[in-house]
C-alpha positions in Angstrom: -0.5 0.1 0.2 1.3 3.6 -1.0 1.5 5.7 2.1 -0.8 9.2 1.9 2.5 11.1 2.1 3.5 10.0 -1.5 0.4 11.2 -3.4 0.9 14.9 -2.1 4.1 15.6 -4.5 2.4 14.0 -7.3 -1.1 15.8 -6.5 1.2 18.8 -6.8 3.3 17.5 -10.1 -0.2 16.7 -11.5 -1.5 20.5 -11.0 1.6 22.1 -12.1 1.4 20.2 -15.4 -2.0 20.6 -15.9 -2.5 24.7 -14.9 1.3 24.9 -16.9 -0.7 23.3 -20.0 -3.7 25.4 -19.8 -2.0 28.8 -19.2 -0.3 27.8 -22.4 -3.2 26.9 -24.3 -4.8 30.3 -22.3 -1.6 32.6 -24.2 -2.1 31.4 -28.0 -6.1 31.1 -27.0 -6.9 27.9 -27.3 -7.7 27.0 -23.2 -9.9 24.0 -23.2 -7.9 22.0 -26.6 -5.1 22.5 -24.3 -6.4 20.8 -21.1 -7.8 17.9 -22.6 -4.1 17.4 -24.2 -2.7 17.8 -21.2 -5.0 15.1 -19.2 -4.5 13.2 -22.5 -1.0 12.9 -22.1 -1.3 12.3 -18.5 -3.6 9.2 -18.9 -1.2 8.2 -21.9 1.9 8.4 -19.0 -0.1 6.2 -16.7 -1.2 3.3 -18.9 2.9 3.7 -20.6 3.9 3.2 -16.7 1.2 0.4 -16.5 2.9 -1.4 -19.7 5.4 -1.8 -18.6 4.3 -2.9 -15.2 3.0 -5.6 -16.8 6.0 -6.5 -18.6 8.1 -6.7 -15.4 5.4 -8.8 -14.2 5.7 -11.4 -16.5 9.9 -11.3 -15.7 11.6 -12.9 -13.3 11.1 -12.5 -9.7 15.2 -11.4 -10.2 14.9 -8.7 -12.5 14.7 -4.9 -10.9 12.4 -2.9 -12.0 12.4 -0.6 -14.9 13.5 3.7 -14.5 10.2 5.2 -13.9 9.4 8.7 -12.7 7.0 9.9 -9.9 4.5 7.6 -8.0 5.3 5.0 -10.2 8.7 4.9 -8.8 6.7 4.5 -5.7 4.5 1.4 -7.1 7.7 -0.5 -8.6 9.8 -0.5 -5.7 7.0 -1.7 -3.2 6.1 -4.6 -5.7 9.6 -5.3 -6.2 10.2 -5.4 -1.9 7.3 -7.6 -1.8 9.0 -10.2 -4.7 12.0 -10.2 -2.4 10.4 -10.7 1.0 8.1 -13.3 -1.1 11.4 -15.2 -2.1 13.1 -15.0 1.0 10.1 -16.5 2.4 9.6 -19.2 -0.1 13.2 -20.2 0.2 12.5 -20.5 4.2 9.6 -22.5 3.5 11.5 -25.0 0.9 14.2 -25.3 3.7 11.3 -26.3 6.0 10.0 -28.8 3.2 13.2 -30.2 2.9 14.1 -30.4 6.3 10.5 -32.3 7.3 11.1 -34.8 3.8 14.6 -35.8 5.2 13.4 -36.4 8.7 10.5 -38.1 7.8 12.0 -40.0 5.5 14.9 -41.1 7.9 11.8 -42.5 10.3 11.5 -46.3 10.3 7.8 -45.7 10.5 6.1 -45.6 7.0 4.7 -42.3 6.5 2.5 -41.1 4.1 1.5 -37.4 3.3 -2.5 -36.4 2.3 -3.8 -33.8 0.7 -7.1 -32.1 1.0 -8.7 -34.7 -1.1 -6.9 -37.6 0.3 -4.8 -37.9 -2.3 -0.5 -39.3 -1.6 1.2 -36.1 -1.6 4.6 -37.8 -0.3 5.3 -41.4 0.5 8.6 -42.4 2.6 10.9 -45.0 2.0 9.8 -47.5 4.3 5.9 -47.2 2.6 7.5 -48.4 -0.5 8.8 -51.7 1.2 6.1 -52.3 3.9 2.5 -51.0 1.7 4.3 -51.5 -1.7 4.1 -47.8 -2.9 6.4 -46.4 -6.2 7.1 -43.4 -7.3 5.8 -41.3 -9.2 3.0 -44.3 -10.0 1.6 -43.7 -7.0 2.0 -40.1 -6.6 -1.7 -38.5 -6.3 -3.5 -41.9 -6.2 -6.0 -42.4 -2.9 -4.5 -44.6 -0.4 -7.8 -46.4 0.3 -7.4 -47.5 -3.2 -4.3 -48.8 -2.8 -4.6 -50.5 0.3 -8.3 -52.1 0.3 -8.8 -53.3 3.7 -12.6 -52.5 4.9 -11.3 -51.7 7.9 -8.9 -49.0 7.2 -11.0 -47.5 4.9 -13.2 -47.2 7.4 -11.0 -45.8 10.1 -9.6 -43.3 7.2 -13.3 -42.4 6.6 -13.9 -41.1 10.3 -10.8 -39.6 10.8 -11.0 -41.3 13.9 -7.3 -39.5 15.5 -7.6 -40.8 19.0 -7.6 -43.9 17.9 -4.9 -46.8 16.3 -5.7 -49.8 14.1 -4.0 -52.5 13.1 -3.9 -54.5 10.0 -1.5 -56.8 7.8 0.7 -55.7 5.6 -0.7 -55.9 2.1 2.9 -56.6 0.8 3.7 -59.4 2.8 0.3 -60.9 5.6 2.9 -61.8 8.3 3.6 -58.5 8.7 1.3 -56.6 11.4 1.0 -52.5 10.8 -0.5 -50.5 13.3 -2.0 -47.2 11.8 -2.1 -43.6 13.2 -3.7 -40.6 11.7 -1.8 -36.9 12.7 -3.6 -34.0 11.3 -1.4 -31.5 9.9 -3.4 -28.8 8.5 -7.2 -28.4 8.7 -7.6 -31.5 6.1 -4.0 -32.9 5.5 -3.3 -35.9 7.4 -0.3 -38.0 7.7 -0.8 -41.6 8.4 2.4 -43.6 9.8 2.1 -47.4 9.7 4.3 -48.7 12.7 5.4 -52.4 12.3 4.3 -54.4 15.4 5.1 -57.4 14.2 8.1 -58.7 16.3 5.8 -57.6 19.4 2.7 -59.1 18.6 4.7 -62.4 18.4 6.2 -62.0 21.8 2.6 -61.1 23.1 1.2 -64.1 21.3 4.1 -66.6 22.8 3.4 -64.6 26.1 -0.1 -65.6 25.7 0.5 -69.3 24.6 3.0 -69.7 27.7 0.7 -68.1 30.1 -2.4 -70.4 28.9 -0.1 -73.9 28.9 1.4 -73.5 32.2 -2.2 -72.3 33.4 -3.6 -75.4 31.8 -0.7 -77.2 33.3 -1.5 -76.3 37.1 -5.1 -77.4 36.8 -3.9 -81.3 37.0 -1.7 -80.8 40.5 -3.6 -78.4 42.0 -7.0 -81.0 42.1 -4.3 -83.2 43.3 -3.4 -81.2 46.1 -6.7 -80.3 46.9 -8.1 -83.7 47.0 -5.2 -84.7 49.2 -6.4 -82.0 51.6 -10.1 -82.7 51.3 -9.0 -86.5 52.2 -6.8 -85.6 55.4 -9.7 -82.3 56.3 -12.2 -86.0 56.6 -9.6 -87.3 59.5 -9.8 -83.9 61.4 -10.3 -85.2 64.7 -7.5 -88.0 64.2 -5.1 -85.1 63.3 -3.3 -82.2 65.8 -4.5 -78.6 66.0 -1.5 -77.5 64.3 -2.0 -79.9 61.3 -5.7 -79.0 60.5 -4.7 -75.3 60.6 -2.8 -75.8 58.2 -4.6 -77.7 56.0 -7.3 -75.2 56.1 -4.6 -72.6 55.1 -3.7 -75.0 52.2 -7.4 -75.4 51.3 -7.5 -71.4 51.2 -4.3 -71.0 49.2 -5.4 -73.7 46.7 -8.8 -72.4 45.8 -6.7 -68.6 45.1 -4.7 -70.3 42.6 -7.2 -72.3 41.9 -9.6 -69.2 41.3 -6.0 -67.6 39.0 -5.7 -70.3 37.1 -9.4 -70.0 35.8 -9.2 -66.4 35.2 -5.7 -66.9 33.0 -7.5 -69.6 31.1 -10.9 -67.0 30.3 -7.7 -64.1 29.5 -6.5 -66.1 27.3 -9.8 -67.9 25.6 -10.7 -64.0 25.0 -7.6 -62.9 24.0 -7.2 -66.0 21.3 -10.9 -65.4 20.2 -11.1 -62.1 18.5 -14.5 -62.6 17.5 -17.5 -63.6 20.1 -18.3 -66.6 19.4 -21.8 -67.9 19.8 -24.2 -64.9 19.9 -28.1 -64.4 21.0 -30.1 -61.5 22.3 -29.4 -61.1 25.7 -32.3 -60.2 28.3 -29.6 -58.1 30.5 -32.3 -57.8 33.6 -32.5 -61.3 33.8 -28.6 -61.7 33.4 -28.4 -59.3 36.1 -30.9 -61.0 38.7 -28.7 -64.0 38.2 -25.4 -62.5 38.8 -27.0 -60.7 42.4 -28.5 -64.0 43.0 -25.5 -65.6 42.8 -23.4 -63.1 44.9 -26.1 -63.0 47.7 -26.1 -66.8 48.1 -22.1 -66.5 49.6 -22.7 -66.6 53.1 -20.0 -64.4 53.8 -21.5 -61.6 51.5 -24.8 -62.3 53.0 -25.0 -59.0 55.0 -24.7 -56.3 51.7 -28.1 -54.8 50.5 -27.7 -55.2 47.0 -30.1 -53.2 44.5 -31.2 -53.8 41.0 -33.2 -50.8 38.8 -33.0 -51.9 35.4 -34.7 -51.0 32.2 -36.7 -54.4 31.2 -36.8 -53.5 27.7 -33.1 -52.7 26.8 -31.4 -55.7 25.7 -27.8 -56.8 24.1 -26.9 -58.8 21.5 -23.8 -60.8 22.1 -22.4 -63.6 23.5 -24.0 -64.8 27.0 -21.5 -66.3 29.0 -18.9 -63.8 28.6 -21.0 -61.0 29.4 -22.4 -63.1 32.3 -18.7 -63.3 33.3 -18.1 -59.9 33.5 -21.1 -58.2 34.7 -20.9 -60.8 37.6 -17.2 -59.7 38.2 -18.0 -56.6 38.9 -20.9 -57.1 41.5 -18.7 -59.4 43.1 -15.5 -57.1 43.0 -18.2 -54.4 44.5 -19.2 -56.8 47.8 -15.5 -58.2 47.9 -14.2 -54.6 48.5 -16.6 -53.2 50.6 -17.5 -53.9 54.6 -20.7 -56.1 55.4 -23.7 -53.7 55.7 -22.7 -51.8 52.5 -25.0 -50.7 49.7 -24.8 -51.8 46.4 -26.7 -50.3 43.3 -26.7 -52.2 39.6 -28.4 -49.6 37.2 -29.0 -51.0 34.0 -30.5 -48.2 31.2 -30.2 -46.3 27.9 -27.5 -43.5 27.2 -28.0 -41.6 24.3 -28.4 -44.0 21.3 -26.3 -47.2 23.4 -26.8 -48.4 26.9 -24.9 -48.3 30.3 -24.3 -51.2 33.2 -23.4 -48.9 36.8 -22.6 -50.9 39.5 -22.3 -48.3 42.5 -20.9 -49.0 46.4 -20.5 -46.9 49.2 -17.4 -48.4 50.6 -14.2 -46.8 50.7 -13.2 -45.7 47.4 -10.2 -45.5 45.6 -7.5 -43.5 45.6 -7.2 -41.3 42.1 -3.6 -42.5 41.7 -4.9 -45.9 41.2 -7.5 -45.7 38.6 -5.5 -45.4 35.8 -4.3 -48.4 36.4 -7.1 -50.4 37.4 -8.0 -53.0 34.4 -4.2 -54.1 34.5 -3.0 -57.9 34.9 -3.0 -58.9 38.9 -3.1 -55.1 39.6 -5.0 -54.1 43.0 -4.8 -50.7 44.4 -5.1 -52.6 47.8 -2.9 -55.9 47.6 -3.3 -57.4 51.1 -7.1 -56.8 50.9 -7.7 -57.9 48.0 -6.0 -61.3 48.6 -7.7 -61.4 51.5 -10.9 -61.4 49.8 -9.8 -64.0 47.4 -9.6 -61.3 44.6 -7.2 -62.1 41.5 -6.4 -59.0 40.2 -7.7 -60.2 36.6 -11.7 -59.5 36.9 -11.2 -56.1 35.6 -9.0 -56.9 32.8 -11.6 -59.8 32.0 -14.2 -57.2 32.0 -12.4 -54.5 29.8 -11.9 -57.5 27.3 -15.2 -58.5 27.3 -16.7 -54.9 27.0 -14.2 -54.7 23.8 -15.6 -57.4 21.9 -18.9 -56.0 22.4 -18.3 -52.4 20.8 -18.2 -51.3 25.1 -15.6 -49.5 27.5 -15.1 -49.5 31.6 -15.0 -46.4 33.0 -14.3 -46.2 36.4 -15.4 -43.2 38.9 -14.3 -43.3 42.5 -13.6 -41.1 45.7 -11.9 -41.8 48.9 -14.2 -41.9 51.8 -17.3 -42.1 49.3 -17.4 -44.7 46.9 -16.8 -46.3 43.3 -18.7 -46.8 40.5 -18.2 -49.3 37.6 -19.7 -48.1 34.8 -20.0 -50.6 31.3 -20.9 -48.2 28.6 -22.4 -50.0 25.5 -22.3 -48.7 21.9 -26.0 -48.2 19.8 -24.0 -51.6 17.7 -24.1 -53.6 20.7 -28.0 -53.4 21.3 -30.1 -56.2 20.1 -31.7 -53.8 18.0 -29.3 -52.4 16.2 -27.4 -56.2 15.4 -28.2 -56.9 11.9 
């Protein structure tokens, strides 16, 4: 923009030129034609400078402006200064892009940049290896047209920035890729594919090891319990110290059986990504059975358990898995609250989905433990959990079951007030939403 102070001299030059021409015309007796001629000359001078400007703009950015006078000198110089700034900025941006591409090119993860329309702008070397991309053949192509995995196409369509997805490599099905979306601009995306094959193989090996060990432990535990029960049948003939030791052996063997049972349950869930046998599940009846079993346990008889449920709300899933998950939540509430505590089980619609909430008025859980609840063998109060017979695997089983039923586990707790464990189900989990 030309500052207003530059127009003053130009206006004076214009007035002096016009008045001079008019005075000469008046002197010779033609004032009006002289005035018109002066205006035509001034306009022609402006058009000539516009022509120079147009020619100069069509030349290289490095060309200096042509010599001009008057206000046009400021116009040319300002445009030249803008060109210089633009060239420096373009150079800086070019260097930034080069550094970015060198950096992403050095990453071990396959990286693909998508433009506003979802077409590939650029990809690094690992992307050519694990995705089979090639330059320049695939530049400008849509990634989902080349990577035809249904889950990936849906994942990309929904732009699930907070989630990850595992898919098999289109080049080698034995390679497992973890996909993550990273937003770069309003509509641009960077898609990162990380090879997690080694980690998955280790997890499978660990899971198989745990499953095998758990299975092998069942037989010796059964034998130990059999001998303990046989010896307990001879209590009257045994010293008090021996009877006390037998009672402790029975308690610990029962606890070990519980751990083995839960480990095998977890192994079965992890080994079978599909639900297995699915059906319409009347949740109210399921919860009534769970609560009846909890009340039937003699040591838990003092608890007050209330059920508030929407009888018209049903789930579509595996009855055995959901029964185990709900039972874990209710039994946990009973185990970790004192006698006389009140436990409320609520089953109700939540927006398009549903939620099951198990609330107690026990001691509550400290905030530092909440984020880790659900990890295998993690206990907020280890000594108390062992005394109450907990294995530390119940919530891990609940989370695994919920993931297979379009659900998630939320935990809210306040020390001295109580805890609430909530199973949140998406609309897809409801029986009326099932295909």
